[in-house]
N, C-alpha and C positions, 0 to 999 in steps of 0.2 A: 367674238361673234361671227366673224366671216369663216374662221378656222374651225370652229365647231359646226358650223352649217356644211362646210368641205368634207368635214370627216363623216360627217351624216349621209352626204351624199356618195360618198367613196363607199361607204357600209353598206347602203341601200344596192349600190350597183353589184358589189360583190355578191351580196347575198340574192340577187337576181340571176346574176350569171352563175351561181353556185346550183340554183333551182332549175335552170335551163340545162345545165351540164349533166344533172341527176337525171332529167326526162329523156335526155338523149340518151343515156345508157339504158334507162329502163325500157325505151322502144328499144332499141338493138337487143336487150336480153329478151323482151317479149317476142320480137322477129325471130329470134334465133330459135326460142321455145316452140314457135308456132311450126318452122321449118322443122326442126328436128323431131317435133312430135308427130309431124306427119308421115315421116320416114320410120317412126317406131313399129308399126305392124310389121314392116318389110325386115326387120332387124332380126336374125336368125338366133341371136344371143339372148332374146327376150323369152324366158321361160319360166316354169315354177322355181327352177333353182336361182336364175337370175332373178327373179322377184325377191326372194328370200336373202339374196345375197345384197341387193339394194337396200333392203331394209336394215340388215345387219351393218352396212357400210355407213349410212345414215345416223345410225344409232352411234356409231363409233366418232362419227365425224362431230355430232352434238358434244358428246362427252368430252373430246378432244379440245373442242373450241370453250368449252367450260371451265377446262383447266389449263388456258393461255396466261401466261406470265410474263413480266417485265425481266428481261435478262440482262439488258442493260438499258440506259436511259435511251427512249426512242426506239429500243430493238425488242419486239415481243417474239416470243416462242411458242409453237403450237403444232400440233401433229395433226391438226384436222385436215390438211390438206393431202394427206395421204390416201385416206377412205376414197375421197372425190377422184382423185388422179387413177386409183384402182378402177372406179366405176367407169372412169374414161377408158382404160387400155381393154376392159373386159366384159363391160356389160352395154351402155349404149349413151350417147352424148346428151340425149334428152334426160335419160335418168340421172347421169353426173351432175347435170346442170341444176336439175331439183332438188339434190342432194345438197348442192351448194349454196343455192337458194335458200333453202329452208333452215339449213343449219346457221348459216349467216343471219338469218334473221331472227332465229331463237335466242342465239347468243348476243345480237346486239338488242335485246329488248329494253336494256336498262340505259340506251342512248336515247338521245332525240329525234324525232321520227326522220328528219332528213339524214341523219347518219345512218340509222336503221336502214333506209332505202338505199341508200348509196351501198352501203357493205353488201347488203344481199345480192343486187344488180351486179357490183363488180365482181363478186365471187362467183356468179351464174357466168359472167362474160369471160373470167378466168377459164373455168371450165370449158367454154366455148372453145376458146383459142387452143387450149390442150387438145379438144377434140378434133378441131380442123388439121391440127399437126398430125395426130395419129391417122386420121382418115387419108389425109395427102400421103404421107409417108408407107400406107398401109397398101395403097394402091402400087407403090412401086416396089416396096420391101416385102410387101404380104402382112396381113394383119397379125397383132401382137396375140394371139389366140392362147386360151389355156391349153396345156397337155406339153410344155416343154419349155425348155430355155434356149433360146435362140440368139445369135447376135443382133438380128433385127430387132428382138423385144428391147434390148438393152440400148440400142440406139435411138429406137423409137420414143423409149421410157425417157431417156435423158433430155432429148429436144422436147419434147410434150411438157414435161416438168419445168424445164428452163420457160417454155413459153409462158404456162400458167404464172409464174414468178414475178415474168417481165410485164406480162398484162397486168396484174394485180397491183404493180407498182407503179407504172404510167398511169393508169386509172385514178390511183389513190394520190400521186404527185399533183396532177392536175385539178382534182377535189381540193387540196390542201393549198393550192395556189389560188383557187378561185374564192375559197372561204377565207383564207388567213392570211393572203396576200405574198407568200412566202415564195419566191423564185424557184422554179423547177430545177435548176442547177443547186440550189442549195440543198433542196430536199432529197436530192437523188445523192449528193455528196454526203449529207448528214445521216441518211438512213439507207440508201441501197447499197453504198460501197461498204459502211459498215456491216451490213448484213451479208455480205458474199461470203466469209466463212461458214456463217451459220447456214447460208442457203445451200453451200458446195456440199456439207454434212447432208442435208436433208435430201439432195438430188442422189446422194450414195445410197441413203437409206432406202429412198423410193425404189432404187434399182433392186435391192436386195428383196424387199417387200414383193415387188411385182415379180421377180422370178420365184419367189416361194408361192404365189397365187398362182403363176402359170404352171408350176410343177405339181403343185398339192392342192389346190382350190382353196376356195374363202375360209374353211376351216382352220386350216395351216396359217393362212395369214392372219386370222383374228389370234390364234394361239401366239402368233410372233408379235401382235400389236397390244396384246393385254398387257407383259411386262413394260412394252414401250411406255404406254398410258400410265401405268403404275409407276414408273420412274419420274415420269413428269409430273404426276400427281405429288409424289413425294418432293421433287425439286421445288414445286410451287409453295408448298408449305414450309420448306426451308427460308424460300424468299421472303414469303410473308412474316415469318417469324423473325429473320433479320430486318426487315422494315419496322416489324414492330419493337425490336429491339432498340433499332435507331430511335423511333419516336420516343420511347421510353427514356433513351438517353438524354435526347434534346430537351424533355421535360424535366428529367432530373436536372440537367445544367442550369435550366432555366430557375428551377427552384433554388439551386444552391447559390446562384447569383442573386436572386432575390433576398436570400437569409443574408447572406455577406453584404447585401445593399442595406439590409435592417440593422446589421452591426454597425455601419457605419451612420445610421440615422440614429442610433441610440448614444453613438459618440457626440453627435451634433445636439443631441437633448440633453447629456449631462454636461455641455459646453453651455446650455442656454441657463443651467444653475450655477454653475462653477467656471466663470469666462477665462480658463485657463486650458482645460482639457484639450480641444480640439488643436489649437495653436501648438500646444505643447507636444500632442501626438505626432502632428506634421513634422515639427522640427525633429524630433527623435528619429521618425521613419527616415529623414533625410540622411541624418548622421549616420543610422543603421548602414543605408544603401550604400554610401560613400564609404564608409569603414571597408565593409564587404569588397568593393570595388578597388580599392586600394591594397587589399590583401590577395587581389587577382582570383576572388572566388568567382564561381560560373553563374552566368545570369540568372537562372533558377534559383541561385541562393540568395542573390543579390535582391531579388524580389520578394523571396520570402521572409528575409530580413526587414525589407522595406515594410511589409504587410504587418509584421509582428510590431514594428514600432508603431504604425498606425492605431492597432486596437489593444496595446498591451494596456491600457487604462479603461477598457470596457466593463470591467468587475466592478469600478467604482459606481455604476449607475444604480445599485441596489444600497450604496451608502448615503446615511441621512445628510441633508444639507448642515446641519448642526457640528457635524465632525469635518467634513471638508472645508469649511468656512471657519472653523475654531481656530483661535489666534492664541491661545495657550496650550500648556501641555494636557496632552490626551491620557483620560482615565485608563488604567488597563482594560477595562471592557470597552472602550472604543478602540484602543488600539488592536484588540481581538478583531473588531470591525472589519478595520482597514487590512488587517492582514489577510482576510478572506478574498480580496479583491484578484489576485493572481488565478485562484483556483476558480472562481467565479466565472472568471473571462474565458480561462483555458476549457472549464466545461461547456460553455456556450460555443466557443468557437470549434470544439470538436465534434460537435453535430454535423458539421460540413464535411464531408469526405474529401475535398480538395483543400483544406486547411489543416490537415493533423498536424502537420510539422509546425506551423504558427502556433496551434495551440499548444504545444509542448514548449515552444520557447518561451512563451506568454507564463506558461506555468510557473518556470523556474528563474524569473528575470529578478527576482527579489532575493534568490539567493545570495550570500556574502561567501566571497573567495575561501575565507577561513573557517567555513561551517556556522557561521552566526546568525545567517538570515532566516528567510521563511519562504513557503510554509513546511519543508520537510527538512531543513538544517544540511543540506547537500554542500560539499566543499570541491575545491579544486576542479579536475577534470570530470568528476562525478557530474558538474552542471554543464550542461549543453554548451558548447562553442558560442552561438548564436545567441543564447540567454546572457551570457557573460558580456559580450558586446552589445546586446541592449540594455543592461544595466550600466555600464559605461555612459551611452547616450543620455539614458534617463536622469541619473546621477547630475550630469552635466548641464543639461538644460535645465533641470530643477534649480541648481545653484543660480544660473543666470535670469530667474523669473523671479517677480514678486510673487510672494505667497504670504498669504494672511499671517502665518507665524515667522517670517524672516524675508528681510529684504533681499533684492538681487545682487548679486556679485558681478563685477566685472568677466569678461574671458578669462583674463590671465589670471586674476585670483581664482577662479573656479577651477583652473586647470591645475594651479597648485594644491587645491584641496583635493583634487583627483589623484595627484601624485601621493598627496599624503596617506591616503587611505587605500593606495596600491597596496596589494599583498594582502589585507586585511578584509576591507569590504570589497573591492574591485581587482579583476585580474591585471596585471602590471603589463601584460602584454597589449591587452586592447586599449589601457590608457595610452600607452605609447602611439598607438595606432591612431587614437582621437586626436593625438596631440600633431602629428602627421597632416592629419585631415584638414585641422584649421590653421594649420600653419601659412598657408598661401592664400586665405581667403579673406574677404571683406568683414567688416564689422557686423554689418547686418546677418550676415551667415554666423558668426561667431556667438552670437546674441539670439540666434534662432528667431528673429523678429520678422522674417519676410515668407516664412512656409505657411503655405495655406491648405488646410485638411482636405478641403473638396478637390481641389487640383490634384494633390498627393493620392488622394484615394482613388481617383479615377484611372491613374497612369496602370496600376499592375494587375488590376481585376482580370482583363481578358486573357493577360499572358500568364498569370497564375494558374488558371483554368486549365489551359491549354499545357502547361507543364504538369499538373494532375492527371490530364487524360494520356499524355503520352507515358507516364510512369505507369498507369495502371495496363496500356497495351503492351510496353515492354515485358510486364509481369506475365501476361498471359500469352 
């Protein structure tokens, strides 16, 4: 309770200081507009051409601010400062500040009132800072008047642009400090320092545009700005498209993860009516992973083999209990139903883009090495290697488990059976790999009695998804 009250008090203090800071800046902006407005009549730049130029520059500033986009996290790119600085250089400080204030106010319309007011007065004061530099240096070097490109123009333009940027960053960092409690040093290091390259480019572009304006007037500057803003618009669309694609990818991954989770839930559902499937699937998955590891397969192949073991009996969800629990010999019709489970599981899992290879392994895990298996009668190397591995693990654990139609064999007896069918039902290579895996393990491992389906199922789902994403990225 005390901690909660402390947080509330700190929040209220920050909010109060933030409001005070905005009011201080608003007062400074108002004072500047009054002072610069009083000098407006004496400004010999203010004429019909200047008024038209001011309107054009205001329009371009608003458009540019609307096209603002996030280039990198925390770094926003906009060309809206260019028209404001042109107004500072060639029209009037009051006009430039009003352009800055109005454009910021319009572009901030979707923000809350405090942020909207701050953005407006901050932009106006940034224009004021640039104007003070222009006026001060103008008295020493001469005003940056239109009519030609001189070294004085380039010096004044550079320093005024830099002032605009520094004032904007300084007032903004104080605002963030008061509102969010983020230290000024952290704000400058995370935002200002990261923005130095882009701001350097901005100052260079500002020099070029100012030179064009000084040499050929507002029309030439507009012709220069139009393709720049068009490029900004295109780039913003590309950024938005990239963000949309990223969002779609995230949704797609979540859907795929949900679907593979549903597959696991179906295995658990199947286990509820046949108390064998989940523990059998977990044990087969462990054997497959360890066989792949012993053979030196890459980590992604080990994970794929593991997941194939977990889901290989998914197709039995549609098999009636009367068949799964039958103690006697199956009829031909019942056997045909059982033979459908590899294809059923593969078709279901193949709907997941990240599990295509898992689906193909499961599809062929009931094929026999001599071609007498199902569903396609493939033989030898026609059968995928991981399917042949899965067949060995599946057969071994089935032999060491109690089933309605037969009693469990011991690990040693089961291994003898595997070697007896090696070359006909099973691939001899993987039978010997299985023997090597079992060699140094304890009895619970050999019997597959300690594997837990949920634990095994949670192991490789994230890693499998990342493997698939990397594979697609490499393809592109």
